[in-house]
N, C-alpha and C positions, 0 to 999 in steps of 0.2 A: 552332413549336419545342416539343418536349416538355420539361417542367420536371423537373429532377432533385431528389430529396430531399436537402436539406442538413442536416447535423447540427451544431448549435452546442453546444459543450461548455464548461463551466467546470471547469477542472482544479484539484483541491485537492492532488493528488499526481501527479507525472509523472517516471518514470524514463527519461529520454531515451537513456541509454546502452544499456539493454536493448532499447528500440525500434529503435535504429540497428543493434544486433547482429542482431536478428531479421530486419530488412529486408535487411541485407547478405547473410545466409545464404539467405533466400528468393529474392531477386532475382538473386544470383549463380547459384543453381541454375537459375532460369528462363533466364538467358542461355546457360548451357552446354547446356541441353536444346534450346533453339532452334537453336544453332549446329550441334549434332549432327544434328538433324532436317534442316537445310538441306544439310549435307554429304552425307547419305544420298540426297538428291534431286539430287546432282551439282552443287550450287552452293556456291561458297566465300563465306564471310561477309566482306564488305569494307565499309569506311566505317561508316555509322551504322545500327544495327539497332534496331528498336522492338519491344517485347514488350507486346502487348495494351493499348497506350496507357498503361501504367503508368510506363514510363521508357524512355529510350534510352541507348545506350552507344556510344562511338566507339572500340571496341577489338575485336580478334579473339580475345583470350585473357583469360578471367576477368572479374573485376569492374573496369570501366574507371575511370580517374581522374576522368573527368567526373562519373560517377554518385556516386562517393565524395564529391566536392565538393558535389554537390547535396544529399546527405544532411546534410552539415555546415551548409549555408546554409538548408535548408528550415525552416519554422516548426514548432514542436512540434505544433500542431494538424494541419498537413498531413501530417507524418510519421505521427502516430497514425492519421489517416484512411486512409493508404495501407496500414498494417499491418492495421487493423481490417477494411477492405474485402476484403483478400486472405484473412484468416483466416475471415471470415464466408462468403465465396464457397466456400471449401473445407470448410465445415461443421466447422471446428476449434474453435469456441467453444460451450461448453455454457452456456446461459442458465439461471440459477437465481433465481427469486423466491420459491419455497417448496420444501420438501423433504419427503420421506418416507423410510422405511427402504429401500424399493426403489431410489429415486433415489440415496440416499446410498451404497448398496452398489455402484453402478455407476461412481462416480467413481474415477479412477485417478491415481497419482502422475504428474506432468509434464503433466497435462491442463490446458487453458486454460479458465477459467471467467469468466463475467460475472455477478456477483451483485448483485441488487437488494437492498441491505442497509442495516441500521442499524449505524453505527460508534460504538463507545464506547471511551473511554480507561478505564484502570482507575480504580476509585473513589478510590484513593490518589493517583493522578496529579492527578485533579480536586481533591481535598482540598488537596494541597500547593500547587497553583497558586492556589486560592481564598484560602487563609490568607496566602500570600505577597503577593497583591494587596491584601487587606484591611489587613494590617499596614503595608504601604508607604503606603497611603492615610491611615491614622491617624497615621503618623509625619509626614506632610506637613501635616495640618491642626492637629495639636496636639503638636509635638515636645517642648514644655516639660513635658508630662505623662508622658513616657516615662522610666521608670527604667532602670537599667543592664541588668537581666535582660530587660526587654521589648525593648530595643535589640539585645541579643544574640540573642534569639529571632527578631527580624525578619531579622537577618543570616543566621541559621541556615536559616530557611525559604526565603529568597531563594537561598542557595547550593544548597539541596536541590532547589529548582525548576529552577534552571539546570543542575545536574549531571544530574538525572534525564532531561533531554531534550537534552543537549549533542550527543551523537552520533546520537540518535534515540530512539524509544520504541515500545512495543508497543500494538497495538489489538485489540479484539475485534470481529468482524464477524458479525452474525447476520442470517439471512433475516427479512424483516419479518413474514411470515405464519407462520413456523414457527421461533421462537427457540430451540427445543430443539437445533437443529443449529448449531454454531458454527465459525467460521473465525478463526484468529489470525494476526497478521503483525507484523513489525518494519519500521518506517518510518525509513529514514535521513533525518536532518534536512535534508540538502542537496537532497532532492527534494520537500520539502513547500512548498506555495505559500500556505498560509493559516496563521492562528494555531493553536496547539495546541487551544484550546477550540473553534474553528470546525470541527474534524474530528468533533466529536460531532454526529451527525445522519444523515439518509438520503442515501445516495450509490449510484452504480454503481461496482463494483470489478472491474476487469479484472485477473486474476491467474493465476498458475500454481501448481498443487498441488505442494508441496514434500514434505509428510509427512502421513500419516494416523495420528493418535494411536490407540494401542491402549488397552484398557480400564484398564490400570494406569498409564498415562502421563499426565503433567501438563505444561502449558506455563506458564512463569512470565510472567504478564501484567505484573507489576511487580517490579523488583528494585532494592534500594538500591545494590547493587554489580553492574553489568552482568556477566553471565556467571557470577555466583555464585548457586547454588541453595540456598535455605534449606530445612531439613526442616520438617515440619508443626508440630512443637513450637515451634521458633523463630519460625515465622510467628504462632502463637497468642500467644506472649509479646509479640511486636512489636505485634500488633493491640490487646492489652490497654491499651497506652498511650493509645489514642484513645477509651476508653470514656466518659470524663467531659468530652469536648470540648463547647463551647457549641452549642446547637441551631441557631444561625444558620449554622453551617458544614454543616448537613445531618446525615445519618445516619452513624454511625461505620462504617468499612470492616469487612468480614468476610473470613474466610479465602478464600471463594469469589471475592472481588474481586481477589485477587492471583494466583490460579491458575485455569486453564481445563483441564477434563478431557474425557474421552470423553462423547458423540460430538463430535469436533472434528478439524479439519485445519489444518496449518500451511501458509500460502500465501505466495507471493512476489508482491507487488503490482507491476503494470506501470503502471497509472494508476488514479486515483480521481477521479470527476467527476460532475457533474450535467448 
């Protein structure tokens, strides 16, 4: 018996709703196509019809209830494998582990990419989380040494850390071999399976291209108020407040840590995994 290659993936981010939507559209189309083909050959579809071993459906019209139920009860990994297998077989995934100007220019909006990438949170996201954790730690080991201002600062950083990732947060995705070319994305918190800090590192990102930034466009990698865009002067003033921070916290953030510009693309992640 010939062995089949099995892919074992550890998901850091998984948008199940998008995967179900894609599969529903794909497999409903396959059902309709198969039914139409069989009718042309003089046979009426009855009972259960199977399509290339991917699924079966006990209905003669549209996407059957049985298959919808299977989508809901299938595991995340099996659903992803079904979608990935179909997209790969149809050559609908562009794999990117490095890029050049020619490759970059060929990518189009709505195209599906699989990027071998390094994921980074904004430097300010990392800084806020680090400070919040350190201050909480010091509060636990020596609360008697904390004055009122320090306690207020602890509460402030804890609130800032929580609010900055309450609904989700933005990430920068760069190809490992050619970091000049950048991708940026917003990750809703409900789909994230690891801690915020664990997202820093190398992953495979399956995503869909949402927008290709023009030379004068910027993407806000970090914003204190979601949806609010600060101009460059306000960003500079905000960054100045971090100039004298202790070295233990790392390097102070720069303007480039808060915004990403050309060449860059905004993508919608489907799954992030190793």
